[in-house]
N, C-alpha and C positions, 0 to 999 in steps of 0.2 A: 644760681647758673645763669647766667645774661639770656634772654629770652632771643631765640633767631629773628629775625627782621629784614623783610625783602625789600629792597628799595627801588623803585619804577618810576620813571618819569612820562609823561606826556603833554600834548595839548588840551586836551580837556577829558575832564573824569566824569563819568557819570554814575551818581547813585543811584540805584534802583533798576532792576531789568526787568518791572513790569511794561505795560503798553507805551507811556511814556517816555518812559528812559530808555528802552530799544529805540521807539521811533528818533528819539533826539542822536542816539548813537549813531545810529544808519544815515540819518544826513550827514553827520559828519565825517563817516567812512566814504561816503559814496563822494565824497568833495574831497576826497583826499588829506583829510586832518586826521591827523593821529588823537584815537581815543581808548580808554580803557572805561569797560561798564563794569559795574561790581554789585552783586543783590546777596542777600543775606539767607537766600533758599534759593534752588534751582531756577534756571531760567523757565522752564515750562512750567512748574508750581507758582509762578506771578499772580497775584491777585486777580490783574484782569482777567487771569481764564475764568472765572467763577461767573463774569459777567454772563445774562444770560439774555435779554431782553432784545437790545437792538441798537442803532447807530443809527444817528440823527444826521440827511442832510436832505434841505431841497432839491432834489434832482426831478421833481417836476415828473418823474416816470408814472405815476398814478392819477396825480391831480397834478394837471397842467397851468394851475393857476397860481400853483404853490412858488415861493421866490423866497430868495436870502433876509430879505428885510420879512416878511411874513414870522420865519423862522425867528432872526431877533424880536418882535415884537411879542411873538408868545412866551421867549425865552426872558425876558423883562418883566412881564406882566405874572409869568409866575415863581420871579423871582420877589415878589412882593416890593420890586422897585427897590431894590437892594444890590442886585447887578452892576458891573459898570458897563455903562453904554457901549465905549471902547472896544471893549474885551468880547461884550455879545458881539457886535459887529464882525471883529479881526474870527471866530470861531465861524459864524454862520457865512461870511464869503469865502471862508477859507475851507469850508465842509465839504463840497464836493471834487475839489481837488483831494481831499483827506481820502475820499471812496475812492477815486482813482490808483491813489498809492495804492492801496492796500490790494484791487485789483489786479498791478503791475506786479506785486508780490506773491500774488499765486491764492488769494482769499475766494475761498468757493460762497458767491453770495445766493441766497434764495432768489429764483427768477422767476417771471410769467413765461407763459409757455412761447411768447414771439422772442423772449432772448432780456429783456428791458428786467431791471436790477426788480426785483417786487419790494414793494413798501407797505409796511402797515399802519393803522391808528396805536400811538401812544399817546399817554394821557395830556391832555391840554393841550394837541397839537392841533391847529386848525385843519390839517390836512394831514393824509396820509404822506409821512415821509420817515418813518423808522424802517431802516435796512435789515436785515437779519440774516443768520444763517440757525435756523431752527431754534431751538433754546438753549444753542451753545454759541452765542455769536463772539463772546471776550474770547473764550478758547479757541476759536478760529482765527482770531484777529493774532491771536497770542503765536499759534502756530504760524501764521503767516510771518511775522514779526521777526519770529527764532529764524526761521527758513532764510528770508534775507540776509539775518545777521550771519547767517553759516556760508553761505555764497559768498560775501563781504569778508572773510576768514575776521571776523569780528573780534574783539581782543577783552573776554567775558571770563571776568575771577566769580564763580557762584563760590556759595558759602564764608563770603568776607563779610565781616560786620563791620561797618565803619562808626567809631567812637568819635572822633572830633574835626571839624572843619577848619584848615590851619589857614589862620589869618594874622597879617602883620599891617598895620596900621589901617586897617580897612578894607586892604587889599589880599583876596584868594590868595594863595598859593600851594593848596593841595588838600588832601586828607590824612587820618591817620586809622588804622584799625589792625582786626586780629581774625586768622582762620579759626571759625567754629570748630574745626576739626581736631585741630592738631593746637591751636592756638600760636601760630608763627604771625610775628608782627608784620603788618604791611604798613609803609612810609611811603606815600604817593605824589609827587611834585607834580603839579599841575596847573597852566596857565589860567585854567577855568574851571568851576565844578557846577556840575547840575545838578540840582537836589529832587532827586524823583522817588523819595522815599513813603508815599502815601499818607493815609491821613491818623486818625486817632479814634476810632470807635471801639476797638479792645479795652478800652477804660470802663468800660458798661460792663456789667455781668452778663448780660444779653446782649449778643454784636453777632452780625453776621460776617464777622473778620473772624478768622482761622485763628488757634493758638499761635502767641509770638507774631502774628502782624498787626498793622496798624496800632504799635502802642505809641504813638505819637514822636518817633524817632523824628521826622523832618521838622516838628515842632523844635524840639531840644537843640540837634544840631544847626538849625539855623540862629536862633537865640542864642546860643552859645556863639556865633560865628559874628555878631552884631545886627541881625536882621529882625524885624518883628511880626507878631502872628495877627491876622487881621479874621474877625467874625468870628472866634473860637467857640462860639455859643450856639450857632448856627449847624446844627448837625440833624441829620434826617433819620427819623425811627420808621421804621418799616413795620407794617403792621403784622407780619407774617414771621414770626422764628416761632423754630421748635423749642419745647421744653425741655427733653429729655432727647437723649440720654445728658448726663450733666456735661460731656465733653464735647457735645454737638451744641450746648444750648444757644439758640440764637440764629441755626442755620434758616435759610430761607428757604420757605415754600414761595415758589415763583407767584406773582399776584396773576400770572394766567390761571391760577386755579378760580379766583374769583371773576376773572374773565369771560371763561368756558361757562360760568353758572353756577360755581360755589357759593353756596349760604353760611352765614355766620350764626352762632347763637349762643347763647350764654348757658351756665347751669341747668336753667329751668325749663332748656328748649324753646325760648324766647329767640324771634330775629331780629336782635336788639337795633339794625341800623336804621329800623324803622323809628327809632325815636330822635335819629339824629343826621340823616337823609332820607324821609322816605318818599323821595323821589327816584335818585339813582340806587338807592340802597346799596348794596356790597359792590357799587362800580364806582363809588364816590371817591374823592383825593386821598391819597396816600394818606397826608396827614387829617384827615378828618377820621379816614378808617381807624388809625393808629390811636387817635383821642379816643375813639368811640369803644376802641376794644379796652383802653387802659382805663376808662370810669368803669364800663359794665365791673374791671376788677376791683377797683376800689372800694365801689361802693357795694362790693359782697356778693355780686351775682356772679361771679368766676366760679371756673372748676377747681378741685381739690388742690389745684397744683398753681394756680392763680395763672389762669389762661382762660380761653374762648374756644368753642370749638369750629373749625373749618369744615364743611362738609361737601364731599364732590359725589357721595356713594348714591344719590340719583340720576346721576350723569348716565349715559351710555356705558359700556365697558370698552368700546370702540374709541369712544371720544376721550375718554382716558390716556388710552394706550397710544394714540396718535397726537394727540395734543399735550398732553403733561406727562410725557417718559419719563423726565428727568425727575418729576416729583414722586412719582411712583416707584420706580426705582430706589432714590434715595431713602423714603419711609419704609420701604423693604427692608434695606441694608442697616438702617439705624434703630429702627424699632420694631422691625417684622411686623410690621403693620402692612395690611393691603388696604387702600384709600379706595377700591372699588367695594367694599364693604361697610370699611368702618371709616367716624370722622378722624380729623387732625388736631391735634389739642397745639393751640397758637398762642403766641403773648406778642406786644411790639418790640424790636428787637434793635439797637443802635447801626444803624447802615452805611452812612455816608456824610465826610466832613466838608460839609458847604464850606465853610471857611480853611482857613489856611497859612501859609507862609505872605506875609504881603510882598507884592510883586507889581511892577510898572507893567500895565497892558500891551506895549505896543513890543516889549522884549522879554518880558520876565524876570527881570533885573532886581534883584533885592534891597539896594541900596548899598550892598557891599560888593566892591568892585570885583567882577569876575564871577560874583555869584548867583546862579538862576533856581527859579525854584518850579515845577512841573507838574503837571497832573491832579491828583487828590492832595498832594501838598501843598499846594499852591490856591488860591483865591481869586476873585472877583467874577468869574462867571454865574456862579450859582446864586448869591442872595440868599432869601431865606426859603425858598423850597426848589430844590433842584429840578428841570425838566427830565422825565425820561427819558435816555437814550441820548441825552447831551454831555456826559462825562466822555465817552466814549469816543465821540468826533474831537471833543477836544484834546484828547491825547495825540490825535492823528496832526489836527493843526500846528498847535503848539509844539510839538515834538520836534517838527519840522521847522518854526520859527525861532524855537529856542536853540535849536542845533548850529543853524545859521548866524546867530547871534555871537554865541558861544565862540564859535570860528572867527570872526570878524575882531572880535574882542584881544581871542590869543593872537592873530596877525598882526594887530596895531601894537602891542607891547614890542618895546625896546631892551626890555629888561624885566626880571624878576626878583624882586627881593625875598628872602626867604628870612624868617628867625628862629635860631637857634631853641630860645628861650620857649617858643610855642610847642614843638616840637616835643623839648623838655616835657611839658605840660603834659602834653598829649600821652607819653610813655608813663610819668607818673599817674596818672589818672588809673591807666590799667593795673600797674602795679601797687597803686593801693587799694585797690578792690581784691586782687588777687591775694595778698596778705589779709584780707579784712577774716576775722574768726570771731565776729560777734553772735550773740544768740537768738538776734531776728533774721527768719526766714525770707528769702527774698520771694519766694513766689505766696508767702503768707500775705506780704505787704502788699504786693500787686492784686490779690483779691480784694484785700480791706481797701483798695483806690475804687476797685470795681464794685463794691457793697456802696461806696461814698456815693459814688456819682449817678448809682443807679436807683439809690434812697432820695437825694436830694438835687439831682441836677438830671432827672429823666424827660419823661414827654411833658410831664406837669410839673410847674416850678413857681416858687413863691421867695419872698427875701426871707422869711424864718428859715424855710431849710435849707436855701445856698448859704449862708451865715454858717449856719451849723455845720455843713458841708467843708467851709473853710476851716473851720476849728478842726474836724476831724484830719483834715489836710496837714494842718498844722501837726497835730500832732503824728500822724504816718510820717512826716518829713524828719522830725525830730528822731524817729525809731530807726528811720533808714542809715541816719548814723554807726547805729549799731547791728550792722549786717552782719552775715558770712557769708563766703563766696568761694565753693569745693569745686574746682575743675576735677575732671575724674576719670578713667581711661575711657570712657564712653565720648569725651570729647569737652568743649569749652560751652557749654549751653548753658551752664549756671553763671558764667561770667555775662554770657550774653542776656539772661535774665537781670542782671543787673543792670545793666545798661537800661534795659527795657524799662525798668521800674524807675528811672531816673527820668526819661520821656514819659513815661506815664503820670507820674508825680507832678510835672511841667505842665503837659498838655492839662493836666484837671484842672489846676489853678487856674490857668487863662480862661478855661472855658467857666468856671464858675465865677470869676471875677467878671466878664462879660456879661455872664448872663445875670449878676447883680443890676450891672449896668444898664441893661436894656429892658427898662422898667415898662413894656408892654408885651401885648401877642402880637406876633406877625411870623405868619408863615408856620414853621416847624417848632418858632421860639413863642412856648406858652406858658404864662404869667397868670395862675388864677388869682394872683393877687392886683393885676392890672391886664384886665381881660379887652379893652382894646387896644386898637392900632394908634400911635402916636404921633403924629406926621412931623414932630421936631427929631422923631427919632429915625428920621428915613437916610440915615447915615449907616456908614461902616464904622466900627470900634475895632481901632488897631491897638493893639496889647503888648507889652512889653512888660520884663520886670519893674523898671520906673514907673507904671501906671498905664490908664488908658486913654487915647486921643480919640476924639471922635472927627471922624474925616468926610468932608461930603463929597456927595455923587455927582459926576457931570450930569448935564441935562440931556434926555434923550434927544435924537435928530428927529426934527419935523418928518422925513420919510418913514422912521419910524413908529414913533410916535401917533401916526395917523392910522395905523394898523391894527393899533391893542383896542382888544374890544373883549368881550365874552365869546368864549368858544365853546361850540354847541357838544353835549356829551351825548346824545343820544346813539346808544347802540356801541359804545367807547368803555373801554376799562379807563378810568381815568388814574393816573399816576402822581 
């Protein structure tokens, strides 16, 4: 029986309904442009809602000397000079506008007694510039954006999985997908497409991403459309992810736990950070703490479950209940563990994709006409180490700019040429998977990829391990030709898992091949066989199925370069 297929048309299609996708869609709707936004999970359950710490802007509400130029300088230094200076300038200049937009949408920021937006220190910031809403900033941002979308009567399709961006002669004309609940196909014609489908951290065994998100969808969709991936190897590992239960492995324990005085110990009870950063101890940088914990585990001083201990039980109960309420509640729900009495078993966890789809800094165009990428799906801002709090402001600044760019592109078209062949290929891809009845289990192959990436492309890497990882990926990709896909009465999740597997395999290959090419240690990228920073590798690595190209980075403008210096860490949690 022929599958049901809805055909829709719009000026701009947004793929992803997290913070970046919704902000772009709102900009379009506010300017009277026809827009449809689609997400594979309900809009209030988007990944943005998990962000805890805060959102950066040089508002100078707490420290009057702060400026966008200093914010830019801090961002570039923390990126290990791999961030694109123009991208950094656009974000830091536009950050205050981003905060004001959120206020306009009704977001409730924490405030001082006199009404000023309160700002606190985040790691490696010269001044206090991180605005927040308790320890649930991302959730409040998502609520504000969903609320504004509702006011605008924005056309949002929840539970629609996009499988292919439709392209003719390097020009976008829409996308194809299916409904996760009933399998109904969607053919959406659009002048422009904005890709805001997140990162690829779910391809590691321990990750702060939840099941079925951040599997590399944006990587696959972009590459299949003719775009490229930049700095896939640059992935931030958070030092404190849970080990149990298995279905929640990698779930974050906020770094506020260390900031409030939490202590890290190994299985022997040693406070091991004294070996790695005796001055800052647990307040050291995110990448250094993750590397220290990884080293303790690898050298046999870890817990029986291959972790380390994070202990806050010595802190006053009132401090835990008022400053770490989400951590307290999460551990009770997940492990029935009372952190006021017992330590937490943690290990490093894949947390954030700092690389992503190659984009132009001015409008986040991808080089495929009419295709834009945004948020964690894109690259350019973070380099080799993301400055804490920058990812949320990036969504607001570029959401607005990309929405405007896509609207202008659509308005400038005199015609849109479509390709029946491209549509037929998208239909056939789904048909072929639905007919697949091989003996390989999609979920088992996803786990195999996560195991390969954890074993060979984790916190510390070397040439031998990476090449072994590539060989394992070759084998997994061969096995993928013999999968079985079996939708059932509960819906079409199994078909989605098959596409997730395709995405994960491509993202893993891009990451491993790029990690081999970056023969140095820089920021989050640790090569045990190349422990030093190599000045010749102060470049971006741009990956496609045809190979890797080294891309030069533009010089830093003098007004920003002059402000780059060492940032005091006294009394601060360094992220």
